[in-house]
N, C-alpha and C positions, 0 to 999 in steps of 0.2 A: 556678755563673753565670761568666762570663769577665769580663765587664764591670765596672769598679766603679759602684756607685750612691749617690747621696745620698740622705740619711734624709726619711722623709716621717710626719707625724702623723697620727695616727687616735686614735679612740674606741674602748674596748671596752666593750661594754654586755651583761653578764652578767644573764639572764632566768632567774627561778625563781618557785615558786608560793608564794603565802604560805599555802595549808593545809598545806605540809610544815612551817614554822616551828610552827606551830599545835599540830601533831600529832606532830611528830619534832623537834625543834630541835635535839637532838643533831646531825641528820645537816648542818645548816648548815656546820659546821666543815669537814668533808670538801667540801663544794661550793665553799666559799670557797678552799680549798688548790686545788682544780683550775682557778680562776677565776685564782689567783696564776700556777700553771704557765703558763699559755697566755700571760698577760703577759708572763710573763719569757721566754717563747721567741720571742714576735713581738720583744721588744725585743734579743734577742740576735742575731735575723735583721735589724737594724738601723732596726725601724720606732721612732718617737719614740711612746709608748704612752700614753694620759691614760684610766686605768682607773677606770669608775664602781664604786660599790657594789654589790652583788648587789640587783636590782632584782626587785619581785615585781608591784606594785600600779602603776596609771596614773600616779597622782603621784609616783612614785618615778622612774618612766620618763621622765616629762616634766621633771623637775629634771634626770635625768643628760643628757637630748639638749640641754636650755637651757645646762649646762654644758660640753657639746661644742662648741656654736655659739659661747658666749663664747670658748671656749679656742682656737678657731681651727684644730680639727682638718680633716683635709681629706675623712675618710670616718669613717662608724661600722662597727665589726665587731661582729655580734651572736654570742653564745656561750649557746647554751642550757644550763644546768646541769640542768635537768629539764623537765617539760613546763611550759610558760606559754604561758597563755590569750591569743590573738592580739589579742583587743580592750582586751587591758590596754595594749599596745605599739603597735597600730595608728596613733592618733591621732597621735602624737608623729613614730612614722616615715613616716606617708604624707604628713605635712605640712613636714618637714625640708627643705630645700634640699640636705642633705649626703647625698651617696649611700651605699647601704647595701650592706656585703658580708657575707653570712650565712655564718658558720662552721659547718659540720654535721659536729660531732665529738664523743667521748665518752672517758671515762678509761680503759675497757676495752677492750683490743683482742680478746681472746677471750671471746666471749658464747655458747659453746658449752652443751650439757646440764649441762657437770661445773662450770659456774660459779655461786657462792654465790645463792641468791634473793635476798640481802639487798644484791647490786649493782645490781639492778633500778633502785632510788632513785636511781641516780648516772648510770644509763647510758640513760635513757628520753628524752633531749631531742629524737632524731629526730621525735618526734610534735608537737612543739613546732615545730621548724624545718617541717614540713608545714602546720602550721594556718598559722602565719606569713605563708609564703609563697603561700599559696592567698590570704590576706587582701590582700597587697600587690599581688598581679597583679590582683584584683578592684576594686583600687582606684586603678590604673594607676600605682603606684609602682616604677619598674624598680629591681633589684636585682642584684649579682652573687652566686654561690653557690660555694663550694669546699666539698666533703665527702671525708671521708677519717680516718684515726686518726693523731692529732696526733702521735704519736711514731713509726709504723711506715708513713707515707707521706710524700709532699710536701705534704701539705695546708697545712701554714702557710707553705711557702716559695710556695706559690701566692696565699695571703692576701697576702703581701707582695708578690707580683707585680702582684694585683689594685689595692693601694693605689697602687702606683706606675703605673699607667695611668690612675688617678683623677688622681695630680699632673700627669702631662703634658697631660691635659685642660684642667685648670685653668690651667697653664701658656700653653697655647697660646688659651685664651678671655683670657689678661690680659697678652697679648704687646703689648709697646712697640717698634716697630722704626724706627730711626732711617734715612731714605733720603739721601744725598748726591747731589744731581742726580737727574736724570729717568730713567726706566729705560732702557734700552738700546732706539733705536728699532729697531722690527722684530720684536724676541723676543716670539712671543706665545703660547709654550706657558706659560710663566709669568705672562702677563699677567694680573692681578686689580687692578682699580681701587681705589682707596683706601675708597669707600664701600662696596663689595662684602666687602673684607676685614672693613671693621667691622661690618657687617650680619650677615656669614654666618658669622663667626669670632670675633668680639669682637677682633680685632688692629688696634691702634691704630698710624697710620702717622706719624711727627714727620719732615717734609722739612726738608730744610737745602741751600742752595747750596752751593757749592764757595767762594763767597767768604766765607760767614758761618764756614765751617771755617777759612779763612785767616785772615780776621779775628782770631782767637783766637791766632794764632802769637806777637804780640807778647806776649802773657801767659805764653808759656812760657820759662822763664829757662834761660841756659846750664848752672846747676847742675841743672837737671831732666833736662838731657840728658844730663849727665855721671854722675848718677846712674842714669840708665836704661842708660847704655853699662855703668856697672861692674856691675851686674845681669844685662845679658847676656852680659858676658865669661865671667860664671860658669855660665851658663845654656846658651851655644852655642857653637859653634866658630866663632871670629873671625879665624882666621887669614888669611881672605882679603879682610877689608875694614880698612879704615884708621878711625879715628876721625873722620877729616876727612869720609870718604866718609858716614858713619852719620849725621853730625849732622843735613842737611838732613832725612832719613827721620825722623828721632827727632823733630825738631819738629813736624812733620804728624801722625805718631802719637799724640804727646802731646796734641796739639789735639784730635782726635778723641776720645780717651779721656776728656778734660775735657768734652766734649759730651755723651758718653754717661751719664757721669756724672750730669752736671748734668739732664740729662733722664731719668734713670732707665729708660734703655733695656734692652731684655731681649735685644737682637740691632741690627744693623745691615746697609746694605749701599751699596756704593759704584758708581756706574757709571764706569768707566774712561775712557769717551769724555769727560765732562765735567770731568773732572779735568785742568786746565792752568794754565800759567801766567797765561794772559790771564784765566781765569777766578777766580784768587787763590787756587788749589790748587798749590804748586809741584812735588810729588811725590804718588805712590800711598800710601796707608796700608797696604801689604798685610802689613808684619810686625805691625801692631797687629791686622789681623784676625786673622792666626795666634796670636797672643799672647791676643786677648779669647776666642776659641775654647777654650782652654787652662782660661781662668777661668770658663768657662760660660757665656758671651756667644755668642747666635745671630749667624750672617753668612751671607752668601750674596753671590755678584757680581753685577754688570751691574743694579743697582737692583732686584733679585728678592726684593720686602718678604715675598711668600709661603713662599719658601723659608728666609730667615732667621728666621722666626717658627718654622717647623718644627725648624730646627737650635736654637734658643734653648729651646725648649719640651723637645724630648730632652736637651739639656743640664742641664734644671734637675732630671734624674734620673741619668743616665749622665755619668762624667766624661771619656769619649772618645769624642765625636762631633766630627765634622768635614764642612763642606761639601765636596762634591766633585763632579766629572763625569766620566761616561764618555766616553773619547776615542778610543780605537782598539780595535778587536776583534783578539785574535790567534787568527785561525782556526785555525792549526795546533795551539795548546795549550790551546783551549777556555777561555782566559781575557780578560780584558777591562784595557786600562791605563786607570788612573785619573790625571788631572791637573789642572791650573789654573793660571791665568798667574803666582800669586803668593800663592796663600793655601791653608793647610793646618793643622791643629790640631796645634801643633808638640808636644804631648802624646803623639800618636801616632807618633812618628818612631822609626823603628828606631836605637838609638843617640843620637849628637847630631845635632840639626840642625846645618846651616851656614848662617852668614850669608854673602852674597854681593853684590857690587854690580853690578845686572845692567843691560846696555844695553836701554832701551826706545825704540822707534822708532815706536811706534803715536801717540803725541799728543807734544806741545811741554812736556814736564816735566824736571826732574833726573831721571836715572837713579837707581831707587830700591834700596834696600837691602833684601832678604829673606830669609826662612829658607827651605831647602829640604832636602830629606831623602825618605826613602822610607817610605810607611806599614808598621807593624811585622807581621810575619805572624801569622797565627792567625784564628780564627774571626771574623765579623764580620757584621753585619747591614746592607743597604743599603736606606734607607727613603726613598720619592719620593713628593709629595704632588701628585696631577694635577688640575687644573683642569676640570669636565666642565658638560654643559648645564644651564641652569635652575639655576644657582647649586648645583650639586652636585660632590662631590671624591670621588677613589679615591685612598685609602691603598696604595700596593704595597711589598711587604715582602719582600726576598728574601736568605735566609741564605746567605752566600759564605765563602769563605776567602781570606785576604790570604796569597798566596805568598811565600815566601821567595826571595830573590835569591842563588843560589850561585855563579854564572858572572859573568864581565865585565857591567857595567852600563853603559850608553852615556848614561844619563840623569842623570849624577850632579848636574848644576847645575838640574835640574827638581824640582818637587813633581811625586810618582810612586808608581805602586803598582799591583800586577796584581790583580786578584780571578777566583777562579773560582766561576760560580754551578754549582748541585747538579746541574742537567742539561748537555744540549750547548747550546754557545755558539748555534747558531741557531735553536733552539727558544727558548730565555731571550730573547735580544734580540725575535724577533718577538713573543711573548707581551708581553714588555713594551710595547712601541709600540701594539699592541693594546688595551692597557688606557690608551692615552695617556701613558704615563709621559715626564715632561719631560726636560730634559737636565742639569738642577740637582737635586742629590740630597743626602742625607745618608749619611753612613756611621759605623756604632757598631761600637766593638770588642767582641765578643763574640756569643754567639748569645741574643739577646732577643727574639725574635719573637712571643714570648707575652705578653709586658708590651706592645710596639709595636701588636699585633692589639687588645689589648683598650682601648687609647688610642682607635685609629680607630673602634671601635664605640662608644665613650662620645662620640664627637665625631657619630656618627649618619652616617660615611663608609661609601662601599661600599669593603670592604677586600678585598684579594686577596694572598694570599702564592704567590709564583713560585720 
């Protein structure tokens, strides 16, 4: 997987049969070894694993699930070490709010006629899986299932991806998005009012006026600005910016950061049309948006809380996620030019981002300092969350390739990138708009289609991969 991912905590629930302990107690040593192997392998793949003791009867399973709930795991991964009667585990698994990921695997890879009959004891967990899944379905408890040999397939990678999908859904449902100013008047595609965001997605919007952010400027000291400048000198190419030019932008950016931290925001958005001197915000915090995304904070432009929540949720798992817009089609090369006014995840820049002091004529503010650069080349995933009729949403996922630029680049003072979809550009763009794709999207470095698709399914959205 190309994209770096953040850790997710799961509970591993090993299921067994008490009868086997009563009649063949020596077998317990081997099944516990397999439990430990799976726990170690999942940990090695980046999950934080809370492993329960081997569970045989309802009381043991109840205790284990309660421990997972108290331990704040995000999902339960079941592992059948042998057959385990479903009615022992069903009461706890059907009633817990935690999602269930059923891992269907066994120690042995080859169970052909030459396999020892003694190995049956350790390799017949699949009919325990079948028993449990039937009961979960009959009782309306959703679950994810991944099957394959733990060592000779990618089944454990798929379990990790399923857990990451769960984390994305949890992050979306608990999003807290700050909005500075009102949404851009007339932009209807991403427009979802605050009440609907809370009711349908669980997204809470924290509004602030530009004046409220401006009132925080007096609390930002020159020492704070100096420290930020020193950090940015180490991080960026600052040859084109003086410290004097940098100061007003840093004051505003630090005030925005202070607000985000105090409100415990997972993302934010700013409508540049409402950020002006008269409103109390002397310049745009473009630079903070770019740095915040690199820290894992969501962002979208123009007062778009929906996409800011999406970017923030994705950033809770993936370390390289950026807000972006498809700006211009390059029909000649089947690519799309990505850009925006002044925001991109600076962790996704090819080389070092440059700070520039950019003339800004849209509104009455000081010219901002912002970071510019080109998205680093490689596989990526474009993600869009499109509102639909009757409180529905469509998650559009597109595997793309960010193009390397080897010739002259006339856009060096811009945020930029060129992506190539999997098929012909006209077909891609037509398909995207027929699905209602909005003009605000997220770009994730790496091919992470499977994880994002699972996220959309857990959110009960329509999911389309193009």
